[in-house]
Every structure is written in structure tokens, then in C-alpha cells.
C-alpha positions as CSV (number, residue, x, y, z in Angstrom):
1,X,28.5,0.9,-26.3
2,X,31.2,0.1,-23.8
3,X,29.9,-2.3,-21.2
4,X,33.0,-1.9,-18.9
5,X,32.5,0.5,-16.1
6,X,35.3,3.0,-15.4
7,X,36.8,3.6,-11.9
8,X,34.4,6.5,-11.1
9,X,31.3,4.5,-12.0
10,X,32.5,1.5,-10.0
11,X,33.1,3.8,-7.0
12,X,29.6,5.4,-7.2
13,X,27.9,2.0,-7.5
14,X,29.8,0.8,-4.4
15,X,28.9,4.0,-2.5
16,X,25.2,3.5,-3.5
17,X,25.2,-0.2,-2.6
18,X,26.7,0.5,0.8
19,X,24.3,3.3,1.5
20,X,21.4,1.2,0.5
21,X,22.4,-1.7,2.7
22,X,23.0,0.6,5.7
23,X,20.2,3.2,5.4
24,X,17.4,1.6,3.4
25,X,17.3,-2.2,3.5
26,X,16.9,-2.4,7.3
27,X,14.0,0.0,7.3
28,X,12.1,-0.9,4.1
29,X,9.5,-3.2,5.7
30,X,8.9,-0.8,8.6
31,X,8.4,2.1,6.1
32,X,6.0,0.0,4.0
33,X,3.9,-0.9,7.0
34,X,3.8,2.7,8.3
35,X,3.1,4.1,4.8
36,X,5.9,6.6,5.3
37,X,9.6,6.7,4.5
38,X,11.7,8.5,7.2
39,X,12.1,12.0,5.7
40,X,15.6,12.1,7.1
41,X,16.6,9.9,4.1
42,X,16.4,13.0,1.8
43,X,19.2,14.8,3.6
44,X,21.3,11.7,3.5
45,X,20.8,11.3,-0.2
46,X,21.7,14.9,-0.8
47,X,24.8,14.7,1.3
48,X,26.2,12.0,-0.9
49,X,25.3,13.9,-4.1
50,X,22.6,11.4,-5.2
51,X,20.1,14.2,-5.6
52,X,22.3,16.1,-7.9
53,X,23.5,13.4,-10.3
54,X,24.0,14.7,-13.9
55,X,23.3,18.3,-12.9
56,X,26.3,20.5,-13.6
57,X,28.5,21.3,-10.6
58,X,28.2,25.0,-11.4
59,X,24.5,24.8,-10.9
60,X,24.8,23.1,-7.5
61,X,24.8,19.5,-8.8
62,X,27.3,16.7,-8.5
63,X,27.7,16.1,-12.2
64,X,28.5,12.7,-13.6
65,X,27.0,10.8,-16.5
66,X,23.6,9.0,-16.9
67,X,25.1,5.6,-16.6
68,X,26.4,6.5,-13.2
69,X,22.9,7.8,-12.4
70,X,21.5,4.4,-13.4
71,X,24.0,2.6,-11.2
72,X,22.8,4.6,-8.2
73,X,19.1,4.2,-8.9
74,X,19.4,0.4,-9.4
75,X,20.8,0.2,-5.9
76,X,18.1,2.4,-4.4
77,X,15.5,0.4,-6.3
78,X,17.0,-2.8,-4.9
79,X,16.6,-1.4,-1.4
80,X,13.2,0.2,-1.6
81,X,11.6,1.5,-4.8
82,X,9.7,4.1,-2.7
83,X,13.1,5.8,-2.1
84,X,14.1,5.4,-5.7
85,X,10.9,7.2,-6.7
86,X,11.6,10.1,-4.5
87,X,14.9,10.7,-6.2
88,X,13.6,10.0,-9.7
89,X,10.9,12.6,-9.4
90,X,12.7,15.4,-7.5
91,X,15.9,15.0,-9.5
92,X,14.9,13.2,-12.7
93,X,11.7,15.0,-13.5
94,X,12.0,18.4,-11.8
95,X,15.6,19.3,-11.3
96,X,16.6,18.1,-14.8
97,X,13.7,20.0,-16.3
98,X,14.9,23.2,-14.6
99,X,18.5,22.5,-15.7
100,X,17.3,22.0,-19.4
101,X,14.6,24.8,-19.6
102,X,15.1,27.2,-16.7
103,X,16.7,30.6,-17.0
104,X,19.6,31.6,-14.8
105,X,17.4,33.0,-12.0
106,X,15.3,29.8,-11.8
107,X,18.4,27.6,-11.8
108,X,20.0,29.7,-9.0
109,X,16.8,29.7,-7.0
110,X,16.0,26.0,-7.2
111,X,18.9,23.7,-8.3
112,X,21.3,24.1,-5.4
113,X,18.4,23.4,-2.9
114,X,17.0,20.4,-4.9
115,X,20.4,18.9,-5.3
116,X,21.4,19.2,-1.6
117,X,18.0,17.9,-0.4
118,X,17.2,21.2,1.3
119,X,14.2,21.2,-1.1
120,X,12.2,18.5,-2.8
121,X,10.3,18.8,-6.1
122,X,7.2,17.1,-7.5
123,X,5.8,16.8,-11.0
124,X,2.3,18.0,-11.5
125,X,1.1,16.5,-14.7
126,X,-1.5,13.7,-14.0
127,X,-5.0,14.8,-13.2
128,X,-8.1,13.0,-11.8
129,X,-9.6,12.8,-15.3
130,X,-6.4,12.8,-17.4
131,X,-3.7,10.2,-17.2
132,X,-2.4,8.8,-20.5
133,X,-4.0,11.7,-22.5
134,X,-1.5,14.2,-21.1
135,X,-2.3,16.8,-23.8
136,X,-5.9,17.1,-22.6
137,X,-5.2,18.8,-19.3
138,X,-8.1,20.6,-17.5
139,X,-6.0,22.6,-15.1
140,X,-6.0,26.2,-16.4
141,X,-3.7,29.2,-16.0
142,X,-5.2,32.6,-17.0
143,X,-3.5,36.0,-17.2
144,X,-4.1,38.4,-14.4
145,X,-2.0,41.4,-15.2
146,X,1.7,40.4,-14.9
147,X,0.7,37.2,-13.1
148,X,-1.1,34.0,-13.8
149,X,-4.0,32.4,-11.8
150,X,-3.9,28.6,-11.7
151,X,-7.1,26.6,-11.1
152,X,-7.5,22.8,-11.2
153,X,-6.2,19.6,-9.6
154,X,-3.5,17.0,-9.9
155,X,-3.6,13.4,-8.8
156,X,-1.2,10.7,-7.8
157,X,1.7,13.2,-7.4
158,X,4.8,11.6,-6.0
159,X,6.5,13.8,-3.4
160,X,3.4,15.9,-3.3
161,X,3.0,16.2,0.4
162,X,6.8,16.8,1.0
163,X,7.6,19.0,-2.0
164,X,8.7,22.6,-1.7
165,X,8.1,23.3,-5.4
166,X,5.7,21.7,-7.9
167,X,6.4,21.8,-11.6
168,X,2.8,22.1,-12.7
169,X,1.4,21.9,-16.2
170,X,-1.6,24.0,-17.0
171,X,-3.7,25.0,-20.0
172,X,-2.9,28.6,-21.1
173,X,-4.2,28.4,-24.7
174,X,-6.5,26.3,-26.9
175,X,-7.1,22.6,-26.8
176,X,-4.4,20.0,-27.3
177,X,-0.7,19.8,-26.5
178,X,0.2,23.3,-27.9
179,X,-2.0,25.0,-25.3
180,X,0.0,23.8,-22.3
181,X,2.5,25.8,-20.3
182,X,4.8,24.8,-17.4
183,X,5.2,26.7,-14.1
184,X,7.4,26.4,-11.1
185,X,5.0,26.9,-8.1
186,X,6.3,27.0,-4.5
187,X,4.0,24.8,-2.5
188,X,3.6,27.5,0.2
189,X,1.7,29.7,-2.3
190,X,-1.8,30.6,-1.1
191,X,-4.6,28.6,-2.7
192,X,-2.5,25.5,-3.2
193,X,-3.7,22.6,-1.0
194,X,-2.4,19.0,-0.6
195,X,-4.1,15.8,0.5
196,X,-2.2,12.6,1.1
197,X,-3.3,9.6,-0.9
198,X,-3.5,6.5,1.4
199,X,-4.2,2.9,0.8
200,X,-1.9,2.3,-2.1
201,X,-1.1,-1.3,-3.3
202,X,2.6,-0.6,-3.5
203,X,5.2,2.2,-3.0
204,X,3.4,2.7,0.3
205,X,6.3,4.6,1.9
206,X,6.5,7.1,-0.9
207,X,4.6,10.4,-0.3
208,X,1.8,10.6,-2.8
209,X,-0.8,13.4,-2.9
210,X,-3.7,15.1,-4.7
211,X,-3.0,18.8,-5.3
212,X,-5.7,21.4,-5.7
213,X,-5.1,24.9,-7.1
214,X,-7.7,27.6,-6.3
215,X,-6.8,30.8,-8.1
216,X,-3.1,30.3,-7.2
217,X,-1.3,33.5,-8.2
218,X,2.2,33.1,-9.6
219,X,4.3,35.7,-11.5
220,X,5.1,35.2,-15.1
221,X,8.7,34.7,-14.0
222,X,7.5,31.3,-12.6
223,X,6.9,30.1,-16.1
224,X,9.4,27.3,-17.1
225,X,10.1,27.6,-20.9
226,X,8.0,29.5,-23.3
227,X,4.2,29.9,-23.3
228,X,2.7,26.9,-25.0
229,X,5.9,24.8,-24.5
230,X,4.7,22.9,-21.4
231,X,3.9,19.7,-23.2
232,X,7.3,19.7,-24.8
233,X,8.9,20.1,-21.3
234,X,6.8,17.3,-19.9
235,X,7.5,14.8,-22.7
236,X,11.2,15.5,-22.5
237,X,11.2,14.9,-18.8
238,X,9.2,11.7,-19.1
239,X,11.5,10.3,-21.8
240,X,14.4,10.4,-19.4
241,X,12.1,9.5,-16.5
242,X,11.2,6.2,-18.1
243,X,14.9,5.4,-18.0
244,X,14.7,6.0,-14.2
245,X,11.7,3.7,-13.9
246,X,13.3,1.0,-15.9
247,X,16.5,0.9,-13.9
248,X,14.4,1.0,-10.7
249,X,12.7,-2.1,-12.0
250,X,16.0,-3.7,-12.5
251,X,16.7,-3.1,-8.9
252,X,13.4,-4.8,-7.9
253,X,14.1,-7.8,-10.1
254,X,17.6,-8.1,-8.8
255,X,16.3,-8.0,-5.2
256,X,13.7,-10.6,-6.0
257,X,16.4,-12.9,-7.5
258,X,18.7,-12.4,-4.5
259,X,15.9,-13.2,-2.0
260,X,14.7,-16.2,-3.9
261,X,18.2,-17.7,-4.4
262,X,18.9,-17.3,-0.7
263,X,15.6,-18.8,0.4
264,X,15.9,-21.7,-2.1
265,X,19.3,-22.5,-0.5
266,X,17.8,-22.7,2.9
267,X,14.3,-24.3,2.5
268,X,14.0,-28.1,2.4
269,X,11.2,-30.1,0.9
270,X,11.2,-33.8,-0.1
271,X,14.4,-34.2,1.9
272,X,16.6,-31.7,0.0
273,X,17.1,-28.0,-0.5
274,X,14.5,-26.7,-3.0
275,X,17.4,-25.1,-4.9
276,X,18.1,-28.5,-6.3
277,X,14.6,-28.9,-7.7
278,X,14.6,-28.4,-11.5
279,X,11.4,-26.3,-11.6
280,X,12.7,-23.9,-8.9
281,X,15.9,-23.4,-10.9
282,X,13.6,-22.7,-13.9
283,X,12.0,-19.9,-12.0
284,X,15.4,-18.5,-10.9
285,X,16.9,-18.7,-14.4
286,X,14.0,-16.7,-15.9
287,X,14.5,-13.9,-13.3
288,X,18.2,-13.8,-14.0
289,X,17.9,-13.6,-17.8
290,X,15.2,-10.9,-17.7
291,X,17.1,-8.9,-15.1
292,X,20.2,-8.8,-17.2
293,X,18.2,-8.0,-20.4
294,X,16.4,-5.1,-18.7
295,X,19.6,-3.7,-17.3
296,X,21.3,-3.7,-20.7
297,X,18.3,-2.1,-22.4
298,X,18.4,0.7,-19.8
299,X,22.1,1.1,-20.0
300,X,21.7,1.6,-23.8
301,X,19.4,4.6,-23.0
302,X,21.9,6.1,-20.7
303,X,24.7,5.7,-23.3
304,X,22.5,7.4,-26.0
305,X,21.8,10.3,-23.7
306,X,25.4,10.7,-22.7
307,X,26.5,10.7,-26.4
308,X,23.8,13.3,-27.4
309,X,21.9,10.8,-29.5
310,X,18.0,10.4,-29.8
311,X,16.8,8.1,-27.1
312,X,13.1,8.5,-26.6
313,X,12.0,5.3,-28.3
314,X,14.7,3.3,-26.7
315,X,13.6,4.7,-23.3
316,X,10.1,3.4,-24.0
317,X,11.5,0.0,-24.9
318,X,13.5,-0.2,-21.7
319,X,10.6,1.0,-19.6
320,X,8.1,-1.5,-21.2
321,X,10.4,-4.5,-20.9
322,X,11.9,-3.7,-17.4
323,X,8.5,-2.9,-15.8
324,X,6.9,-6.1,-17.1
325,X,10.0,-8.1,-16.2
326,X,10.0,-6.8,-12.7
327,X,6.4,-8.0,-12.2
328,X,7.4,-11.4,-13.5
329,X,10.5,-11.5,-11.4
330,X,8.7,-10.7,-8.2
331,X,5.9,-13.1,-9.0
332,X,8.5,-15.9,-9.7
333,X,10.3,-15.1,-6.4
334,X,7.1,-15.3,-4.5
335,X,6.4,-18.7,-6.1
336,X,9.8,-19.9,-4.8
337,X,8.9,-18.7,-1.3
338,X,5.5,-20.4,-1.5
339,X,3.2,-19.4,1.4
340,X,5.9,-17.5,3.2
341,X,6.1,-15.2,0.3
342,X,2.6,-14.1,0.9
343,X,3.3,-12.4,4.2
344,X,5.5,-9.4,4.8
345,X,7.9,-11.1,7.1
346,X,9.8,-11.7,3.8
347,X,10.3,-8.9,1.3
348,X,9.0,-10.6,-1.9
349,X,5.4,-9.6,-1.5
350,X,6.5,-5.9,-1.3
351,X,8.6,-6.4,-4.4
352,X,5.5,-7.6,-6.3
353,X,3.3,-4.8,-5.0
354,X,5.9,-2.2,-5.8
355,X,6.6,-3.6,-9.3
356,X,3.0,-3.6,-10.3
357,X,2.7,0.2,-10.5
358,X,5.7,0.4,-12.7
359,X,3.6,-0.8,-15.6
360,X,1.3,2.1,-15.1
361,X,3.0,5.4,-14.2
362,X,5.1,7.6,-16.5
363,X,3.2,5.9,-19.4
364,X,1.4,2.6,-19.2
365,X,2.8,-0.5,-21.0
366,X,0.2,0.0,-23.6
367,X,1.2,3.7,-24.2
368,X,4.9,2.5,-24.5
369,X,3.8,0.0,-27.2
370,X,2.1,2.8,-29.1
371,X,5.2,5.0,-28.9
372,X,7.3,2.1,-30.2
373,X,4.7,1.4,-32.9
374,X,4.7,5.0,-34.1
375,X,8.5,4.9,-34.4
376,X,8.3,1.7,-36.5
377,X,5.5,2.8,-38.8
378,X,5.5,6.5,-38.8
379,X,1.8,6.4,-38.0
380,X,0.4,7.7,-34.7
381,X,-2.3,5.6,-33.0
382,X,-3.0,8.4,-30.5
């Protein structure tokens, strides 16, 4: 693996950093308090090509490799992980799934709009009663002539209230993973309702929803992939999605470190800057080491994807380590700030709240350990 970035990668990282400092950082606290990111950010992300990264240019994307994608998402995660999540879901889970499994008509219909920011996608997998056990979905799709009727509900759906299309997974056959099929459903379809989820601990600015489907009629042409292949589509999306979560966590950890170092150089106690206290340096050093380790683990995943090599286990490793490291980093940064870290005048309390959910979604830390354990032993604990 080559750790030296090429000129194009350096340029895209600089572009993302400048965009983050200009368009995100000044507003992150306001968006967090209001529980709403300014939706205008979507068009700005699209205009710079950030919503089309790794999608082929002939399909309306901006191309590029997965390392470049990671460079951009780290910067967005540094600024506000709520914004990073909007991109990770619409691009990383939905657009990339369409690019991999869609037919030409589906690609023409959705990819140019998703990549430009004209449309937003959401990923309808999690249900009120089904989280980690994704193969046990209750949402059903039954044949109705040439169409399908979808009935059920989805919970904690990022982008759910903003989305123009939902990639929804529903049971079309018997029990278990082989009975699940994926569908692309426009959110304007009659019978589909959305309710905003309020009161989240973190990622408050990110639009999160509960979706309900009441005999939602969609044509068979809305099916993404073959009948019974939905679980395969979902797991392939999540394997790459965990890389997005991991690099977003690197952004949180890096922001935590930068804030803590700056504050430690300003705050005085016992007649000197707290940066000169050994135990404060201990906290800072831990953040730095774990941030670098998490970044390299995630870059390894990007490198494997770009070289066409298996990467699913490495993605779980990166997601597990980076998400837990982000929580520790934000917690250590808050410790450096002391009481001031406990109020949102400073950003570190938001970093801690945002980091905490990273250990839960797109597969909890415990699920990642089981995936890694299965790879090591050949025995599934599921």
C-alpha cells in the first residue's frame, strides 16, 4: 500500500478542507442546536462533485478512487459528522448500490440526480424490531399483477425526511436472508409516510425518520437486483459503508485533538499553560496515536477496494477500531477542557455525542467483532 498521496488526491483533500472550514465549521453548533442542517449544503456538496465520488463519469458521477473519497469524508466528519452522514448514505449506500446492481434505466434515472444533489437517497433497512438481525425483516412486498405492494415500517433512517428515493429492503419470500429483495421507491409514492425522529443524543442536524409503507405500489422495474438478492445488496453496501463511518470517526477524533491542543495552549492552571502538564499531554498523545491508527486502518480498506481485493473483514476492523477510538478521543478532549467541555460553547461535547452513535449504526461494535471472529475461525456466531 502506497501511503504517499498523488497530486489529485492532495488537491481533493485541500478542496474538501477549504469547503469544510468555509461552509460547515461556522454553522455546526447552530445546526446542532436547531436539530437541522441547512439543506442548501446538499447543492453545494453536489456542485463540487462530493456526492458523485467513485461513481463513473459516464453515469453522472465525478469518478475518482476510494482513497480520495475517504479524504473528503474525513474533512466533512471533522466539520460536522451530520453532514458526513448525509453524504455517506445518499452516495455511499444508495448511489453506489445503484451503480453496482442497477440496470441502465435505473442508473440513468437516479445516478445523475443523486450525484448532483438534485435528489437525495436514503437506505431503508433497519426496522423498529429489527436492527442487527437484518435478515429477519418484517416489511413485506407481495405480488400484485406486474407490481409489488410494500407494507411495513423502517426506523432511524438517515436522510429519511429529505430523500427523493428510498432503497428499501422487504421480504418477498420465505424466512431468512434469502427471502429479501431490494426496491427503489420514490418517496412521493402514495402510501409512503415519513415522520421525523427528534431528541437524538448526537447527529442532531442530520435528518432522521421513521418510514411507513401502507400497500405502497411499485412496478417490478423498481426492483434493484434479482428477486431474493436484497440481503446481498444490503451487505455489500454496508461493507463499504463501514469504511465511510470509520473515516468519519477519524474526522471526529482529529477535530477533538485539534480543539484540545488549542485549548491546552490557552488555558492556565497552577500558574502555567495546561499543555505543559504531563497528564494533559498523556490525554493528547492517546488521541493522536489512535487517530493515526484509525486513519491507516481505513485507508487500507480503500486501497483494497481500489485494487479489487476482498475488503469486508478489514472494513469491519476499521469501523470497530475507529468508532471506539472516536469516543475515547472526544472523551479525552472533553477532559482537557474540564467543565467548559460540558457546554456547547465549545465543540467537544458535540464530538462526544456524535461519536457515540458510530459504535451502533451500520453494525454495532459487537457485530463487528462477530464478523471478525467468523473470519478468524470459519465459525459463525450469528
